[in-house]
C-alpha positions as CSV (number, residue, x, y, z in Angstrom):
1,M,49.5,-65.9,-63.3
2,D,49.8,-69.2,-61.1
3,L,52.0,-68.8,-58.0
4,I,55.4,-69.8,-58.7
5,N,56.5,-72.9,-57.3
6,L,60.7,-73.2,-56.6
7,V,62.4,-76.4,-54.6
8,K,64.1,-73.3,-52.7
9,N,60.7,-71.3,-52.3
10,P,57.9,-73.8,-52.6
11,V,54.6,-72.1,-52.2
12,P,53.0,-72.5,-48.9
13,T,50.7,-75.3,-48.8
14,G,47.0,-74.2,-48.4
15,A,47.1,-71.2,-50.9
16,A,43.9,-70.1,-52.6
17,A,45.1,-68.1,-55.4
18,G,43.4,-65.8,-58.3
19,H,42.7,-62.6,-59.6
20,F,40.1,-59.8,-58.5
21,S,39.2,-56.4,-60.2
22,G,40.8,-53.5,-59.3
23,H,38.8,-50.1,-58.7
24,D,39.0,-49.6,-62.8
25,G,38.3,-53.5,-63.5
26,A,41.6,-54.7,-64.2
27,P,43.5,-57.7,-63.1
28,L,45.0,-57.5,-59.9
29,R,46.5,-60.9,-58.4
30,Y,45.9,-62.3,-54.6
31,A,46.6,-65.1,-52.5
32,V,45.2,-66.2,-49.2
33,W,46.1,-68.8,-46.6
34,K,44.8,-69.9,-43.5
35,A,46.8,-70.2,-40.2
36,T,48.3,-73.8,-39.4
37,R,48.2,-73.0,-35.6
38,K,45.4,-72.6,-32.9
39,P,43.9,-70.4,-31.5
40,S,43.4,-67.9,-34.5
41,R,44.5,-64.7,-34.2
42,G,42.9,-63.2,-36.8
43,T,44.4,-62.4,-40.6
44,I,47.3,-60.2,-41.2
45,C,47.4,-58.3,-44.5
46,L,50.5,-58.4,-46.4
47,F,51.6,-55.5,-48.7
48,N,54.7,-55.7,-50.8
49,G,57.1,-52.7,-51.8
50,R,58.0,-51.2,-55.1
51,T,59.0,-54.6,-57.9
52,E,58.2,-57.2,-55.5
53,F,55.8,-60.1,-56.0
54,I,53.9,-63.0,-53.8
55,E,56.2,-65.2,-54.0
56,K,58.8,-63.0,-52.6
57,Y,57.0,-63.6,-49.3
58,F,56.5,-66.9,-48.9
59,E,59.0,-67.7,-46.2
60,V,57.2,-64.3,-44.5
61,V,53.7,-66.6,-45.2
62,A,54.7,-69.4,-43.2
63,D,56.5,-67.3,-40.6
64,L,52.8,-65.4,-39.9
65,R,51.0,-69.0,-40.4
66,R,52.6,-70.5,-37.6
67,R,51.6,-67.5,-35.4
68,G,48.1,-68.4,-35.5
69,F,47.3,-65.7,-38.5
70,S,45.5,-66.2,-41.6
71,V,47.5,-64.5,-44.3
72,A,45.9,-62.1,-47.2
73,T,48.1,-60.5,-50.0
74,M,48.1,-59.1,-53.3
75,D,50.3,-57.8,-56.2
76,W,49.6,-54.0,-56.5
77,R,48.9,-52.5,-60.3
78,G,51.7,-52.2,-62.2
79,Q,53.9,-55.2,-60.8
80,G,54.1,-58.7,-59.6
81,G,51.5,-60.5,-61.5
82,S,48.9,-58.3,-61.7
83,V,48.1,-55.7,-64.5
84,R,50.9,-53.5,-66.1
85,E,50.1,-49.9,-66.8
86,L,52.4,-49.5,-69.3
87,P,53.3,-51.2,-73.0
88,N,56.8,-52.5,-71.7
89,R,55.6,-54.4,-68.7
90,N,59.2,-53.7,-67.3
91,K,58.6,-49.8,-66.6
92,G,57.4,-49.2,-63.0
93,Y,54.5,-46.8,-63.5
94,I,51.4,-45.3,-61.6
95,A,49.6,-42.1,-62.6
96,S,48.8,-41.2,-59.1
97,F,48.9,-43.2,-55.7
98,K,45.0,-42.9,-55.1
99,D,44.7,-45.9,-57.7
100,Y,46.7,-47.9,-54.9
101,D,44.1,-46.5,-52.6
102,K,41.4,-47.3,-54.4
103,D,42.3,-51.0,-55.3
104,L,43.3,-51.3,-51.4
105,V,39.5,-51.0,-50.8
106,R,38.7,-53.4,-53.6
107,F,41.0,-56.2,-51.7
108,M,39.7,-55.5,-48.4
109,K,36.0,-55.7,-49.4
110,D,36.4,-58.4,-52.3
111,I,39.0,-61.0,-50.9
112,V,39.5,-60.1,-47.1
113,L,36.5,-58.7,-45.3
114,P,34.0,-61.8,-47.2
115,D,36.5,-65.1,-46.0
116,C,38.9,-63.9,-43.9
117,P,38.9,-64.1,-40.2
118,P,39.2,-61.0,-38.1
119,P,40.6,-59.5,-36.3
120,Y,42.9,-57.6,-39.4
121,T,46.4,-56.1,-39.0
122,A,48.4,-54.6,-42.1
123,L,52.2,-55.7,-42.4
124,A,53.7,-53.6,-45.3
125,H,56.6,-53.1,-46.5
126,S,58.7,-49.6,-48.3
127,M,56.0,-48.5,-51.0
128,G,53.2,-50.8,-49.3
129,G,53.9,-49.4,-46.1
130,N,53.5,-45.7,-47.9
131,I,50.3,-47.1,-49.3
132,L,49.5,-47.9,-45.7
133,L,49.9,-44.8,-44.2
134,R,47.7,-43.0,-46.5
135,A,44.7,-45.8,-45.4
136,A,46.0,-45.2,-41.7
137,R,43.6,-41.7,-41.8
138,M,40.5,-43.5,-43.1
139,N,37.8,-42.5,-39.9
140,D,36.7,-46.5,-40.0
141,S,39.4,-48.3,-40.7
142,W,39.7,-52.4,-41.4
143,F,42.8,-52.8,-39.0
144,E,43.1,-52.7,-35.5
145,R,46.7,-52.2,-36.1
146,I,49.6,-51.6,-38.5
147,V,53.6,-52.6,-38.9
148,L,55.7,-51.2,-41.2
149,S,58.9,-52.1,-42.8
150,A,61.4,-49.8,-43.6
151,P,58.3,-47.5,-45.2
152,M,58.5,-45.0,-47.9
153,V,58.0,-42.1,-45.7
154,R,61.1,-39.8,-47.7
155,F,63.7,-41.4,-50.4
156,H,67.3,-41.3,-48.9
157,R,69.6,-38.6,-50.2
158,G,72.0,-41.1,-51.7
159,M,69.1,-42.7,-53.6
160,L,68.6,-39.9,-55.4
161,G,71.7,-39.0,-57.1
162,R,71.5,-35.5,-57.9
163,G,69.8,-34.4,-55.2
164,E,65.9,-34.1,-54.5
165,Y,65.1,-30.8,-55.6
166,L,66.7,-31.4,-58.9
167,V,65.0,-35.3,-59.4
168,R,61.8,-33.3,-58.6
169,T,62.0,-31.1,-61.2
170,H,62.8,-33.3,-63.5
171,V,59.9,-35.8,-63.0
172,N,57.5,-32.9,-62.7
173,M,58.8,-31.6,-66.2
174,M,59.0,-34.8,-67.8
175,S,55.7,-35.8,-67.0
176,R,53.9,-32.3,-67.8
177,L,55.3,-32.8,-71.4
178,G,54.2,-36.2,-71.5
179,F,56.8,-38.1,-70.9
180,G,55.6,-39.8,-67.6
181,G,56.2,-43.4,-69.1
182,R,59.8,-43.0,-69.8
183,Y,62.7,-44.0,-67.2
184,V,64.1,-41.8,-65.0
185,P,67.6,-40.7,-66.0
186,G,69.8,-43.8,-65.7
187,G,67.1,-46.5,-65.5
188,G,66.2,-49.5,-67.5
189,D,64.0,-52.4,-67.6
190,G,67.0,-54.5,-65.8
191,G,66.0,-53.8,-62.4
192,A,67.1,-55.6,-59.2
193,S,67.0,-58.5,-61.2
194,E,70.4,-57.4,-62.9
195,M,71.6,-56.2,-59.4
196,P,74.9,-57.8,-58.3
197,F,74.9,-58.8,-54.6
198,E,78.1,-57.1,-53.3
199,D,77.3,-53.6,-51.6
200,N,73.4,-53.9,-53.1
201,P,71.1,-51.6,-50.5
202,L,68.3,-54.4,-50.3
203,T,69.9,-57.0,-48.2
204,S,73.1,-58.6,-46.6
205,D,71.7,-61.8,-46.8
206,R,73.4,-63.8,-50.1
207,E,70.6,-67.1,-50.0
208,R,67.8,-64.7,-49.5
209,F,69.1,-62.1,-52.6
210,F,69.7,-65.0,-54.7
211,R,66.1,-66.5,-53.7
212,T,64.5,-63.6,-55.4
213,R,66.6,-63.2,-58.6
214,A,65.7,-67.2,-59.0
215,I,62.2,-66.5,-58.8
216,V,62.2,-63.7,-61.8
217,E,64.5,-66.0,-63.7
218,A,62.1,-68.8,-63.9
219,E,59.0,-66.7,-64.5
220,P,60.5,-63.3,-66.2
221,A,57.2,-61.8,-66.6
222,L,57.8,-60.9,-62.7
223,N,60.4,-58.6,-62.9
224,L,60.0,-54.9,-63.0
225,G,62.6,-52.3,-63.9
226,A,63.4,-48.7,-62.9
227,P,60.6,-46.2,-61.8
228,T,59.6,-44.2,-64.8
229,N,59.2,-40.2,-64.2
230,G,55.4,-40.7,-63.7
231,W,55.8,-43.0,-60.7
232,M,58.7,-40.8,-59.4
233,R,56.4,-38.0,-59.5
234,A,53.4,-40.0,-57.9
235,A,55.7,-41.3,-55.2
236,F,56.8,-37.6,-54.3
237,E,53.0,-36.2,-54.2
238,S,52.3,-39.1,-51.6
239,I,55.4,-38.2,-50.1
240,D,54.5,-35.0,-49.4
241,E,50.8,-35.9,-47.9
242,I,52.4,-37.9,-45.6
243,N,54.6,-35.4,-44.7
244,A,52.3,-32.7,-44.1
245,P,51.9,-30.9,-40.9
246,R,48.2,-32.2,-40.3
247,Y,49.0,-35.7,-41.2
248,P,49.4,-37.0,-37.7
249,L,46.6,-35.9,-36.2
250,D,44.5,-37.6,-38.8
251,V,46.1,-41.5,-38.0
252,R,43.8,-43.5,-35.7
253,V,45.6,-46.6,-36.0
254,P,48.6,-47.7,-33.7
255,V,51.3,-47.8,-36.0
256,L,54.9,-49.7,-35.0
257,F,57.5,-48.7,-37.8
258,I,60.2,-50.6,-37.6
259,V,63.5,-49.2,-39.2
260,A,66.6,-50.6,-41.0
261,G,69.4,-49.0,-39.2
262,E,71.6,-49.4,-42.2
263,D,68.5,-48.2,-45.0
264,R,69.7,-46.7,-48.2
265,I,66.4,-46.6,-50.5
266,V,64.7,-44.9,-47.7
267,S,65.6,-42.6,-45.0
268,P,65.3,-44.0,-41.3
269,R,65.5,-40.5,-40.0
270,A,62.4,-39.5,-41.8
271,I,60.6,-42.6,-40.6
272,E,61.8,-41.9,-36.4
273,D,60.9,-37.9,-37.0
274,L,57.3,-39.3,-38.4
275,S,57.0,-42.1,-35.8
276,V,57.2,-39.7,-32.9
277,K,54.9,-37.1,-34.0
278,L,51.9,-39.6,-34.1
279,K,50.1,-39.9,-30.8
280,V,49.8,-43.7,-31.7
281,G,53.1,-44.3,-33.4
282,A,56.1,-46.3,-32.1
283,H,59.7,-47.3,-33.6
284,V,62.0,-49.7,-33.5
285,V,65.3,-49.4,-34.9
286,I,67.2,-52.2,-36.3
287,P,71.0,-51.5,-36.0
288,H,73.1,-53.2,-39.4
289,A,69.9,-53.9,-41.0
290,E,69.5,-52.8,-45.0
291,H,66.3,-51.5,-46.5
292,E,64.3,-55.5,-46.9
293,I,64.4,-56.3,-43.4
294,L,62.2,-59.4,-43.8
295,M,64.8,-60.5,-46.6
296,E,67.8,-59.7,-44.2
297,R,70.2,-62.5,-42.3
298,D,68.7,-64.4,-39.5
299,T,69.8,-62.7,-36.6
300,I,68.0,-59.3,-38.3
301,R,64.8,-60.8,-38.9
302,Q,64.7,-62.2,-35.6
303,Q,64.9,-58.9,-34.2
304,F,62.0,-57.8,-36.3
305,W,59.9,-60.9,-35.0
306,A,60.8,-60.4,-31.5
307,A,58.8,-56.4,-32.2
308,F,56.2,-57.3,-34.2
309,D,55.3,-60.4,-31.3
310,A,55.8,-57.8,-28.5
311,H,53.3,-55.3,-30.6
312,L,50.7,-57.8,-31.1
313,G,51.1,-60.1,-28.4
314,C,52.2,-63.4,-30.2
315,G,54.7,-64.2,-27.2
316,T,53.9,-67.6,-26.7
317,F,52.6,-68.8,-30.5
318,A,55.6,-71.2,-30.5
319,E,54.2,-73.0,-27.3
320,T,50.6,-73.4,-28.8
321,P,49.8,-76.9,-31.0
322,A,50.2,-76.7,-34.6
323,I,47.1,-78.0,-36.8
324,A,47.3,-81.7,-38.3
């Protein structure tokens, strides 16, 4: 699938995009851009959350390139322009987050390391943050630093409806009975593409909310519906790994957690608690931000970028000359 170009969401210039082979040979979509400013600060490896896709982050790509970073990004298996795991491509499914781990290895070895300038920093949102926290335990990490936007450390109570224990029991039982590919109760094909803007739990920015919807309307193949029982079971397993007592001792890469103060998808408190347990962890809370911090209002995004710039030492990026 080619990158989708819209008048209000144009493809950033100089994109190199295509597909690489995941750990099992399945096609996964990627895109790479060079920086638009000197000096080069290396490469930001940008990882999106569940339901998301490369096009949603074009604005973020431009923000990073202006800071002197090259950008490499991908669509996780089961979403975006990458392979879908079930015949109904709207169903969000994964057998295990270990599949994401192995795909990340292939992305780094086949796309990033050969052609993208070091040093490497990971910037990940929500589910992508969960996957990058798993990778932060590697002895020889590719990343010098990791920045996480509202990472999926634990689900927010309000999102689980009937309560975490009951949801866990249901998805585990359904998966064991062979119904892992069924939607969780109440789920369907529509997903965020049919969510009303009023009181949505993702962003308070109307323009960016409808920009995302316009992308899916232009290319319905990018749509992803609700999670399946199998995805939820795998997500709970990964969440348990990250919250295990041993986990903070194994993280060696400095991690900056940026927390959405009004998050209703993941638990802000759980993110803060994990941050203080890490020897190399820090967190910043952005008040009034909903879950999708990078898709929020300008005043909220500015707070995100201030924390990002301070963490990576980009405070003078705006004063450097742009590449013609």
